[in-house]
N, CA, C and O of each residue as an XYZ file, in Angstrom:
400
protein
N       4.845     23.600     37.922
C       4.344     22.541     36.937
C       3.052     23.011     36.407
O       2.176     23.386     37.187
N       2.877     23.016     35.116
C       1.632     23.330     34.495
C       0.589     22.299     34.793
O       0.886     21.138     35.071
N      -0.644     22.747     34.730
C      -1.856     21.872     35.038
C      -1.819     20.685     34.016
O      -2.124     19.561     34.414
N      -1.448     20.900     32.686
C      -1.518     19.779     31.760
C      -0.518     18.787     32.106
O      -0.748     17.598     31.888
N       0.717     19.223     32.695
C       1.772     18.227     33.046
C       1.174     17.418     34.190
O       1.284     16.192     34.207
N       0.532     18.107     35.159
C      -0.004     17.209     36.268
C      -1.011     16.231     35.782
O      -1.003     15.082     36.224
N      -1.859     16.615     34.916
C      -2.911     15.718     34.423
C      -2.266     14.518     33.693
O      -2.741     13.392     33.835
N      -1.164     14.755     32.897
C      -0.526     13.687     32.196
C       0.117     12.653     33.137
O       0.207     11.462     32.839
N       0.516     13.134     34.182
C       1.262     12.260     35.212
C       0.358     11.641     36.181
O       0.849     10.922     37.050
N      -0.885     11.832     36.137
C      -1.886     11.236     37.085
C      -1.954      9.777     36.937
O      -1.955      9.322     35.793
N      -2.009      9.024     37.892
C      -2.204      7.554     37.821
C      -3.651      7.195     38.239
O      -4.177      7.665     39.248
N      -4.225      6.377     37.441
C      -5.635      5.986     37.631
C      -5.564      4.452     37.851
O      -4.881      3.766     37.091
N      -6.193      3.954     38.783
C      -6.319      2.497     39.131
C      -7.149      1.799     37.985
O      -8.233      2.256     37.622
N      -6.624      0.745     37.472
C      -7.360     -0.005     36.472
C      -8.557     -0.823     37.057
O      -8.549     -1.310     38.188
N      -9.509     -0.914     36.232
C     -10.719     -1.688     36.530
C     -10.437     -3.200     36.355
O     -11.280     -4.024     36.709
N      -9.267     -3.564     35.815
C      -8.991     -4.925     35.465
C      -9.202     -5.241     34.050
O      -8.774     -6.304     33.600
N      -9.851     -4.370     33.287
C     -10.116     -4.451     31.872
C      -9.744     -3.142     31.099
O     -10.425     -2.120     31.179
N      -8.693     -3.248     30.400
C      -8.125     -2.023     29.792
C      -9.217     -1.452     28.857
O      -9.323     -0.235     28.699
N      -9.999     -2.308     28.261
C     -10.941     -1.762     27.223
C     -12.093     -0.931     27.935
O     -12.597      0.067     27.421
N     -12.457     -1.446     29.174
C     -13.514     -0.689     29.944
C     -12.845      0.542     30.401
O     -13.522      1.570     30.442
N     -11.630      0.573     30.743
C     -10.960      1.812     31.101
C     -10.797      2.844     30.009
O     -10.675      4.043     30.259
N     -10.798      2.324     28.763
C     -10.712      3.218     27.650
C     -12.082      3.747     27.224
O     -12.191      4.539     26.288
N     -13.113      3.302     27.919
C     -14.472      3.884     27.694
C     -15.435      2.988     26.850
O     -16.547      3.403     26.525
N     -14.981      1.754     26.506
C     -15.917      0.790     25.785
C     -17.029      0.472     26.804
O     -16.829      0.458     28.019
N     -18.121      0.236     26.267
C     -19.290     -0.336     27.126
C     -18.904     -1.673     27.635
O     -18.025     -2.324     27.070
N     -19.559     -2.124     28.732
C     -19.164     -3.283     29.440
C     -19.109     -4.581     28.462
O     -18.136     -5.335     28.463
N     -20.164     -4.757     27.684
C     -20.252     -5.935     26.865
C     -19.077     -5.951     25.889
O     -18.351     -6.936     25.752
N     -18.931     -4.824     25.230
C     -17.815     -4.730     24.168
C     -16.455     -4.973     24.731
O     -15.603     -5.659     24.167
N     -16.295     -4.345     25.924
C     -15.057     -4.387     26.594
C     -14.721     -5.898     26.988
O     -13.563     -6.312     26.917
N     -15.722     -6.659     27.382
C     -15.520     -7.991     27.741
C     -15.109     -8.838     26.419
O     -14.214     -9.683     26.463
N     -15.765     -8.570     25.355
C     -15.376     -9.268     24.066
C     -14.017     -8.944     23.631
O     -13.248     -9.831     23.261
N     -13.678     -7.661     23.662
C     -12.372     -7.219     23.316
C     -11.302     -7.862     24.165
O     -10.262     -8.291     23.667
N     -11.587     -7.927     25.520
C     -10.634     -8.501     26.464
C     -10.434    -10.056     26.081
O      -9.320    -10.576     26.019
N     -11.539    -10.677     25.854
C     -11.485    -12.166     25.490
C     -10.547    -12.347     24.230
O      -9.636    -13.174     24.208
N     -10.862    -11.474     23.152
C     -10.156    -11.600     21.984
C      -8.663    -11.403     22.209
O      -7.816    -12.168     21.747
N      -8.400    -10.352     22.932
C      -6.887    -10.006     23.186
C      -6.244    -11.107     23.919
O      -5.114    -11.479     23.601
N      -6.911    -11.658     24.897
C      -6.268    -12.762     25.704
C      -6.161    -14.015     24.817
O      -5.113    -14.660     24.849
N      -7.130    -14.381     24.068
C      -6.911    -15.518     23.123
C      -5.872    -15.268     22.118
O      -5.134    -16.195     21.785
N      -5.751    -14.136     21.621
C      -4.743    -13.799     20.664
C      -3.358    -14.004     21.295
O      -2.514    -14.636     20.659
N      -3.088    -13.526     22.461
C      -1.896    -13.656     23.172
C      -1.510    -15.186     23.383
O      -0.354    -15.584     23.241
N      -2.557    -15.997     23.729
C      -2.273    -17.361     24.053
C      -1.980    -18.072     22.662
O      -1.098    -18.929     22.607
N      -2.679    -17.738     21.593
C      -2.359    -18.294     20.350
C      -0.895    -18.022     19.908
O      -0.174    -18.901     19.436
N      -0.523    -16.754     20.098
C       0.913    -16.368     19.751
C       1.797    -17.142     20.582
O       2.778    -17.663     20.051
N       1.587    -17.288     21.804
C       2.506    -18.104     22.731
C       2.613    -19.515     22.193
O       3.713    -20.062     22.112
N       1.455    -20.137     21.810
C       1.435    -21.494     21.333
C       2.212    -21.580     20.018
O       2.900    -22.578     19.802
N       2.136    -20.578     19.122
C       2.919    -20.639     17.919
C       4.367    -20.509     18.283
O       5.148    -21.291     17.740
N       4.821    -19.632     19.124
C       6.189    -19.529     19.507
C       6.773    -20.720     20.144
O       7.912    -21.110     19.886
N       5.886    -21.362     21.079
C       6.346    -22.506     21.832
C       6.547    -23.686     20.857
O       7.360    -24.574     21.114
N       5.807    -23.686     19.750
C       6.024    -24.790     18.688
C       7.083    -24.394     17.701
O       7.371    -25.156     16.778
N       7.676    -23.227     17.857
C       8.718    -22.711     16.971
C       8.295    -22.756     15.563
O       9.085    -23.094     14.682
N       6.961    -22.396     15.298
C       6.462    -22.280     14.005
C       6.720    -20.877     13.369
O       6.482    -19.814     13.943
N       7.250    -21.008     12.084
C       7.429    -19.602     11.418
C       5.935    -19.094     11.062
O       4.978    -19.866     11.134
N       5.817    -17.888     10.713
C       4.584    -17.347     10.278
C       4.014    -18.135      9.084
O       2.808    -18.376      9.039
N       4.816    -18.522      8.164
C       4.474    -19.248      7.010
C       3.966    -20.677      7.422
O       2.972    -21.142      6.865
N       4.617    -21.353      8.360
C       4.239    -22.625      8.787
C       2.901    -22.510      9.549
O       2.000    -23.330      9.370
N       2.795    -21.469     10.404
C       1.556    -21.293     11.205
C       0.402    -20.958     10.283
O      -0.732    -21.371     10.526
N       0.680    -20.218      9.235
C      -0.446    -19.898      8.202
C      -0.996    -21.124      7.598
O      -2.206    -21.181      7.376
N      -0.176    -22.163      7.297
C      -0.530    -23.421      6.799
C      -1.498    -24.252      7.723
O      -2.516    -24.831      7.342
N      -1.003    -24.207      8.999
C      -1.835    -24.890     10.069
C      -3.158    -24.200     10.238
O      -4.179    -24.878     10.357
N      -3.197    -22.865     10.254
C      -4.408    -22.141     10.443
C      -5.261    -21.969      9.278
O      -6.425    -21.584      9.385
N      -4.684    -22.258      8.120
C      -5.493    -21.986      6.913
C      -5.731    -20.568      6.502
O      -6.767    -20.210      5.943
N      -4.715    -19.757      6.805
C      -4.922    -18.366      6.428
C      -3.528    -17.827      5.741
O      -2.570    -18.594      5.647
N      -3.468    -16.608      5.312
C      -2.271    -16.122      4.709
C      -1.278    -15.766      5.808
O      -1.652    -15.548      6.960
N      -0.002    -15.712      5.425
C       1.070    -15.248      6.373
C       0.809    -13.911      6.909
O       1.192    -13.639      8.047
N       0.156    -13.005      6.148
C      -0.179    -11.738      6.618
C      -1.161    -11.630      7.772
O      -1.115    -10.748      8.629
N      -2.068    -12.628      7.710
C      -3.033    -12.833      8.853
C      -2.297    -13.256     10.119
O      -2.648    -12.825     11.217
N      -1.306    -14.075      9.972
C      -0.557    -14.524     11.059
C       0.194    -13.364     11.682
O       0.273    -13.170     12.895
N       0.778    -12.555     10.666
C       1.461    -11.446     11.250
C       0.541    -10.495     11.934
O       0.957     -9.951     12.958
N      -0.645    -10.228     11.503
C      -1.680     -9.419     12.251
C      -1.857    -10.019     13.580
O      -1.922     -9.264     14.551
N      -1.945    -11.336     13.740
C      -2.186    -11.986     14.966
C      -0.984    -11.685     15.902
O      -1.155    -11.303     17.060
N       0.230    -11.873     15.350
C       1.520    -11.614     16.172
C       1.544    -10.147     16.702
O       1.974     -9.866     17.821
N       1.050     -9.231     15.816
C       1.166     -7.847     16.186
C      -0.016     -7.398     16.987
O      -0.135     -6.208     17.281
N      -0.910     -8.310     17.358
C      -2.017     -7.970     18.315
C      -3.002     -7.081     17.751
O      -3.556     -6.254     18.476
N      -3.280     -7.178     16.480
C      -4.326     -6.393     15.802
C      -5.762     -7.001     16.139
O      -6.411     -7.672     15.335
N      -6.131     -6.713     17.300
C      -7.471     -7.316     17.830
C      -8.610     -7.001     16.910
O      -9.468     -7.865     16.732
N      -8.700     -5.766     16.271
C      -9.780     -5.454     15.464
C      -9.948     -6.249     14.239
O     -11.007     -6.179     13.616
N      -8.969     -7.007     13.845
C      -8.974     -7.801     12.570
C      -9.504     -9.233     12.815
O      -9.713     -9.968     11.850
N      -9.712     -9.619     13.991
C     -10.056    -10.993     14.281
C     -11.429    -11.031     15.086
O     -11.587    -10.279     16.048
N     -12.377    -11.880     14.695
C     -13.560    -12.141     15.508
C     -13.200    -13.148     16.542
O     -12.195    -13.847     16.417
N     -14.034    -13.240     17.604
C     -13.799    -14.266     18.650
C     -13.971    -15.632     17.974
O     -13.219    -16.560     18.274
N     -14.910    -15.767     17.100
C     -15.178    -17.032     16.397
C     -13.947    -17.462     15.663
O     -13.586    -18.638     15.682
N     -13.287    -16.514     15.005
C     -12.124    -16.934     14.133
C     -10.964    -17.329     15.098
O     -10.244    -18.266     14.753
N     -10.740    -16.732     16.205
C      -9.675    -17.034     17.203
C      -9.966    -18.386     17.789
O      -9.037    -19.169     17.985
N     -11.242    -18.709     18.087
C     -11.610    -20.057     18.586
C     -11.273    -21.105     17.635
O     -10.750    -22.154     18.010
N     -11.571    -20.845     16.329
C     -11.212    -21.786     15.182
C      -9.713    -21.985     15.178
O      -9.215    -23.109     15.109
N      -9.015    -20.889     15.252
C      -7.463    -21.016     15.289
C      -6.961    -21.824     16.441
O      -6.057    -22.644     16.282
N      -7.522    -21.612     17.582
C      -7.116    -22.491     18.755
C      -7.352    -23.949     18.420
O      -6.466    -24.779     18.623
N      -8.519    -24.274     17.916
C      -8.924    -25.718     17.636
C      -7.908    -26.299     16.604
O      -7.483    -27.445     16.746
N      -7.523    -25.514     15.574
C      -6.650    -25.944     14.634
C      -5.207    -26.183     15.131
O      -4.444    -26.980     14.585
N      -4.882    -25.416     16.232
C      -3.579    -25.612     16.956
C      -3.613    -26.730     18.010
O      -2.626    -26.982     18.702
N      -4.811    -27.412     18.116
C      -5.006    -28.493     19.075
C      -5.172    -27.930     20.469
O      -4.882    -28.658     21.418
N      -5.598    -26.741     20.673
C      -5.810    -26.096     21.874
C      -7.305    -25.590     21.955
O      -7.525    -24.380     21.897
N      -8.307    -26.474     22.083
C      -9.710    -25.943     22.053
C      -9.943    -24.939     23.123
O      -9.552    -25.093     24.280
N     -10.614    -23.876     22.680
C     -10.923    -22.813     23.646
C     -12.192    -23.124     24.441
O     -13.036    -23.874     23.950
N     -12.356    -22.593     25.615
C     -13.501    -22.773     26.346
C     -13.870    -21.442     27.126
O     -12.989    -20.797     27.694
N     -15.098    -21.081     27.136
C     -15.433    -19.878     27.767
C     -16.382    -20.258     29.002
O     -17.408    -20.914     28.821
N     -16.014    -19.846     30.165
C     -16.723    -20.072     31.375
C     -17.367    -18.767     31.878
O     -16.753    -17.703     31.801
N     -18.609    -18.853     32.396
C     -19.243    -17.774     32.981
C     -18.879    -17.672     34.477
O     -18.877    -18.682     35.181
N     -18.582    -16.491     34.946
C     -18.304    -16.416     36.394
C     -19.591    -16.469     37.204
O     -20.676    -16.136     36.728
N     -19.427    -16.888     38.407
C     -20.538    -17.179     39.287
C     -21.297    -15.856     39.636
O     -22.280    -15.885     40.376
């Protein structure tokens, strides 16, 4: 087995935050993780309500394309503020708690 093959197959234990594991600094990694988690929860809410992207776009006050970006997990296209606004518009107010 070539050295490069061994390196590709090496398993590294996660820190619990994929963004930190990818090399983002701690603060940015936390914000990215919050955004990704909130996006996933918003998408679950939209699916649970059986909303089409067009219907969801009307509820959220954005274009269907923005809902598509949300569904495809394009984290870089949404601020935490925008995602919190989406949650409120879906009747699921977001809350952030600081750990002890």
